[in-house]
C-alpha positions in Angstrom: -53.6 19.0 -3.3 -51.1 19.3 0.4 -49.6 22.6 1.0 -46.4 22.3 1.9 -44.4 25.4 3.8 -40.9 25.4 3.0 -38.3 27.9 4.2 -35.4 29.8 1.4 -33.5 32.6 2.7 -35.1 32.8 6.3 -38.0 33.4 4.7 -41.2 31.3 4.3 -43.5 30.7 1.7 -46.6 28.0 1.3 -46.2 25.6 -1.6 -48.8 23.2 -3.1 -47.3 19.8 -4.4 -48.8 16.7 -5.5 -49.6 14.1 -3.4 -46.1 12.2 -2.6 -44.0 15.0 -4.1 -43.3 16.2 -0.7 -40.2 15.1 0.0 -39.2 16.5 -3.2 -40.4 19.7 -3.0 -38.4 20.0 0.3 -34.9 18.7 -1.3 -35.2 20.7 -3.9 -36.2 24.2 -1.3 -33.3 22.7 0.8 -31.2 22.9 -2.2 -32.2 26.2 -2.8 -32.3 27.7 0.5 -28.5 26.6 0.3 -28.3 28.8 -2.4 -30.3 31.8 -0.5 -28.1 31.8 2.4 -25.3 31.3 0.9 -26.0 35.1 -0.9 -27.8 36.3 2.6 -24.2 35.5 4.3 -22.5 37.4 0.8 -24.5 40.0 0.2 -26.5 40.6 3.3 -30.5 42.0 3.6 -31.6 41.2 0.1 -35.3 41.8 -1.5 -36.9 38.6 -1.5 -37.5 38.1 -5.8 -33.8 39.3 -6.0 -33.1 36.7 -3.6 -34.9 33.9 -5.1 -33.5 34.8 -8.8 -30.1 34.8 -7.8 -30.6 32.0 -5.7 -32.2 30.2 -8.5 -29.2 31.0 -10.6 -26.8 29.8 -8.4 -28.8 25.9 -8.6 -28.6 26.7 -12.9 -25.3 27.0 -12.9 -24.5 24.0 -10.6 -27.3 22.1 -12.4 -25.2 23.4 -16.1 -22.2 22.3 -15.0 -23.5 18.7 -13.9 -25.0 18.9 -17.4 -22.0 19.1 -19.2 -19.9 16.3 -16.7 -22.8 13.8 -17.5 -21.9 14.9 -21.3 -18.6 14.2 -21.2 -18.9 10.8 -19.4 -22.0 9.1 -21.4 -19.2 10.4 -24.0 -16.4 8.3 -22.5 -19.1 5.3 -21.6 -20.1 4.8 -25.3 -16.4 5.1 -26.6 -15.2 2.5 -24.4 -18.7 0.5 -25.0 -17.6 0.9 -28.9 -14.2 0.1 -27.8 -15.2 -2.9 -25.7 -17.2 -4.6 -28.8 -14.3 -4.3 -31.6 -12.3 -5.5 -29.3 -15.0 -8.5 -28.8 -15.4 -8.5 -32.6 -11.6 -8.6 -33.7 -10.5 -12.3 -34.1 -8.6 -14.8 -32.0 -5.1 -14.5 -31.9 -2.8 -17.1 -33.1 -1.3 -20.1 -31.5 2.0 -18.7 -30.3 4.5 -21.5 -31.9 7.2 -22.4 -29.2 10.2 -24.5 -30.4 10.9 -26.6 -27.4 14.3 -28.2 -28.3 14.3 -32.0 -28.6 17.0 -34.2 -26.8 18.4 -36.8 -29.6 17.2 -40.5 -28.4 21.1 -41.6 -28.8 22.0 -38.7 -27.3 19.7 -39.4 -24.0 20.6 -43.2 -24.7 24.5 -42.4 -23.8 23.6 -40.2 -21.2 21.9 -42.9 -19.1 24.7 -45.6 -20.2 27.4 -42.9 -18.5 25.3 -42.4 -15.0 24.6 -46.4 -15.2 28.8 -46.4 -15.8 28.6 -43.8 -13.2 27.2 -45.9 -10.5 28.8 -49.1 -11.0 32.2 -47.2 -10.3 30.7 -45.1 -7.1 29.9 -48.8 -5.8 33.0 -50.1 -6.8 34.5 -47.8 -5.1 32.9 -47.8 -1.6 33.4 -51.7 -2.1 37.2 -50.8 -2.0 36.9 -48.6 0.7 34.7 -50.9 2.9 37.2 -53.7 2.4 
């Protein structure tokens, strides 16, 4: 087991860890050191045992808060998954019926006839104008 020297609250400690776990130990020590330094800046000199206890409790409090947030997020994810599942299993909505007015054929024929007459009248007027 490799020994790793870590610093927490300006105090050095030698800690053994499993091979390959050094970076996790260093990361954990840095988090504990951050809390210890905050504590030392607020209170001043504190015995090492008390400093470690208080810093550990501060980290535990943050961890508990993170756990609560994680549980709430997981509950929300579960709720959203249930909603998605419910939406996927519901029946397809019935197509909406849209009524489009249909112009009767005799009205279309009458309009076509009127358009043809209007064109004929316009041509007749153009011819008289040019003559």
